[in-house]
N, C-alpha and C positions, 0 to 999 in steps of 0.2 A: 145943720150937713145935710144935704141931700143925698138920695138913697144912690147914687151916680156917683157920691164921692165916700161911697164905705167901704171902699176894696181893704183888708186888711194884710201888711206885711209884715212877717216874721224874719228878720235877717241872721243869721250866726248866734242865736239866742241862746246862750247858757248860764243856769243858774245852778249855784250850790250853796246848801245850807248849811252856818254857821258851823253846826257840831258833827256836819259829813263828812265823810273821808271822800265822795266823788259825788260830782253833779249829777241832779237831778232832772236837768235839762240839758243836752249837750248838742251844741252848733243846730239847733233847730231854724229849718230854712223854709217858707212855702209862703205862697202869697194864693188870698182867699180871694175870690172876684166879691164882687158887688153884689147881695140878693144873693147868695148860693150858699147853703148849708154845708159844714166841714163837720163829720163825726170823726172824734178820737178817739181812738179804742185799743187797749194794751191791758194786760195782765195786770195786777197789783204790785204797787212800784214799779212800774214804766215810765212813771213821768208826766202820765197823761196830766192829773190834777195840778201839779208845778206848772205845767205850763200855761193852764188857763190862770193860775193866779199871775204867772210873769204877765199873762195879756191884761187883767183887770187892775195889775198896778198892787196887787199885795206883797209882791217881792219882785226887787229890783234884780233884774237880771247881771251878773258881772260882766259879760260881753255880749255884745250883738245890740241890734234895735230893732223896735218896733214901733209902724206907721199905721195908722187907719187913716185915710182918703189922703188929705195931705197933711194931716196932724201928725208928730212924732211924737209917740208917745212917752218911748224909752231910749234911751242911747248912751255912750259914754261919759256926757256932759250935759246930759236933761235927763227928766224924768218928772211927768205928769201923776198929782195922788190919784187916788183911786175915785174919789169923791169929787173930780177933776175930769175924769174919763166919762163921755158919751154913750155910757154900757148899760144894757141892761142884766141881771143875776139870778139864775134861778139854782138854788141849791137842790142838796139831796130834801131837805125837811120840808122844804117851801117858804119855813119862815115867815109864817104870817105873823102879823100885829094880834095876839088873841084879844085885845079890849078892844079891839075895831071891827065896825060891820064889815062887810064884804064891800059894799061901794066906798068908803073909808078909808080899805086897804088897797083897794086899785087906784084910788086916785091921790093917795100918799105923796104923790112925786109930781104932782100937777100942780105945785104950787102957785104959776105965773097965771093959770085958767079962770077963764070965769067961773061961776057955778053950774050955769047952761053947758058949757061947754063941758065939763068935767063931768054932769051927768048923760050927756050925749056919748061920750067917749067911753063910759063904764058900761051904759046899756049895748052898745055897739060891741063892743070885746064879749059881753056875757052872752049875746045871742050869738057870738060868733063860735064859743066852745061849747052850745047847750045847755048855758045856765042861766036865762035869763029870767028874772022875779026874785033871785035868790040875794039882790041888793042890802038887803037888811038883814040877813045871818050873818051871826060871829063863825068863827073859824071850827069851835068845838060842836057845831051844828053840820059839818063837813065831813061826808066820807074823804077816806083818803086820796082819792082822784078826782074827786070834785076840789078839793083842798091843791092839788098841784095845779089844776085848770086856773084854781084863783091867782097861783102863784105865778103862772106865765103870764097872766092876762097885766097882772100889777108890774111885771120886768118891762112889759112890752106898750102900757100906756102912754109913757112919755115918747113915744116913737125913737128910743136908741139908734145909734147907727148901728151898734154891734150889741149883737145879746148871747151869753154864756149861759151854759146850762152845765151843771156839773153834775151827773148822776143824777136826773129828777126824777127815775122811776124805779131806780132799784127796791124801792120800797112796796113795791106793789107786785100782786099776783101776775103771772103769765097775760090771761086774758086782759085785765084791765092795761098792764103796759103795752099790750098792744093797740087798743082801744087810743091811749094815750100820745102814741106815735104817730099816729095818725092826725089826730086833734094837733098836735103840736106843729106838726111838717103843714099842713094845713094852714095853720095860722099863722105862721112865719112866711109863707108864701106869700100867702093873701096881704098883709105887712110890708112884702118887699124887705124885709129886715138879714142882714149879714149875719149871721148866725154860727156857733163852734158848742155843738153837741159831744160832751166826754162820757163815755160808756164802759161797761165790759161785759154789754151783752153782743156779739159780734151780729146776730142778726138786725138788734137796733140800728148798730154803723150801717151796714149794707141798706137796711129799709130808708132809714130817715137822709141819708147824706148824697150830695152831688159828689164830693170827693169824702174820701175817706185814709186819715193818717193812722196808720200802726206805728206805736212806740213799743220799744225793747229796748230796756237799759238807757232810759235816756234819750234817746235816737228814734228820732223818725225815720221807720229802715222802708217804709211807702209810702207814696202818695198818690195816689190814683183813682177814679172811678172806680161804682163797687164793683161793677162786672168783673173790670181788668183785676182788680183784686183777690175776688173766688176764682178765676180764668185762667191767671197768670202771676200768683204769689211772688212776692220778690226773694221769699229764703224761706226755710225749714220753717223759722218760728213765726213768719206770717201763714203760712200754710194751716199750722199745727191750731192756729188760733181760732181760724175758721172752720175745721171740720179735722176729726180723726184722720191720722197720718199714718203711714208705713212707709220707716225708712228701713229702704231699700239694702243699700251698703253694709247691713248686718249679716244680708246674708253667706252663707260662707259661698265662695267658688264663684260666685255668681255677680257679674258688672251690668249694674243699672243706670240708665240714663232718662231720666232724672233720675236721683238717688233717691227718693220718697214718689207716695202716691196717696192719692185721697183713700179711706176707706169704701167709697162706694167707684170706684173707678178698677178695682178687680173684681171678678165672677169666679162662683166656683164651677169646677168639672171634673172630669174622670183624672185619674191618673195618666199622665202622659210624658215621655221628654222630652216633649217640647214645652210643658208649663213653667211657668215663670219660676216655682215651686212646688213639690208634693209635699204633704204634710196629713197630719188627722186633726177632726176636728175636735177641740180638748172642752171647750165650751160655748153654750150659746145662752144668748141675752134677747129676752122679746121686749122690744121698747116700743111698742105700738106701732108706728107706722114703719118700722123696718126690725130686722131682726140684727143682731150685731154677732158674730161668728168671731171665734178666735181657734185658727188654726196652729198646731206646734208643727213646723218643719223636720221632715225625715233627718237633716243632718244636725236637729235639737240649737239651730240657731234662733234668733229672737221669733217669739210668736207675732202672727201677724193677723192682724183684723179687718175683717170684709161684712160689708154692710150690705144685704139682703132684703128681700121682698119678705111679709110677715107672711105673704103663703105659701111662702117655699117652704116643702117640708125636706129637713134635714135632721141627722142624729150626730149624736155624741160618740165617737169611736169612729165614724165614716172616714176611710180614705179618698181624699181628693185633690186636684189640682190647681193651682191658681193662673189666672192670665188675665192681661190684662183688658179693659172694655176697647 
């Protein structure tokens, strides 16, 4: 299957596990263009991993269809086994074969390739992820980041039509996760592979995906490019996933449109009748790049959070007014 045939189409797919009271995936519908990366993000239990399991064939949806290129993978009367789907898969743990050296891990799925072709492909991919010369190492001789790079390389080695990644960086520290995010995105784009990247880190979702699918309660509640997700979230659930928000509908006597604002969309000022709300600073959290200020409104409605510069001097107990940026 050529890269031009690698578009993925999911139509009204629903999945309910045998012992579950409600569907884990509800009427999922989207199209992922060839050679594009889709980030799937949501809180625990939102259905993102279940969606991935349905696409790779580990679970069979009770409704809907899944098509890759011109091949129907799953439908009401049709189901392709996972081992017959042209997919690559990277799990959270990487799942490298502990008894095989790196080279044999990478070339494990290249059974119809000649020895010279296997060696060339292995060398090409290792160079691409900065691990050239590690062919003879065993998995236990690798760091966590190196092991995840090898797992990625192994999944891409056979040139799959679709690459699926389930929380591949969740076990890594913040700096290493950012590095792996760049390495992964660059290699996938170089290989022109269609890919789905499941994560619970909103920053990873925005940085890595050409499009982002936000899941909540088993549904895809928004499917859009990263900038649109950030600037025009479709709901309170979407907005709160990517940033701290305040629900202005809880303010007594106030009518606010929209009913919520992000913590960085409010500024502190003097008490004024024209303020969105007046109150007193009740707590301050210093978080490095910013301070998070908690303001208790005069009418004793819900406490409001405001994100301000770390250089701005404030004190607990100070009376302030809040306005929109």
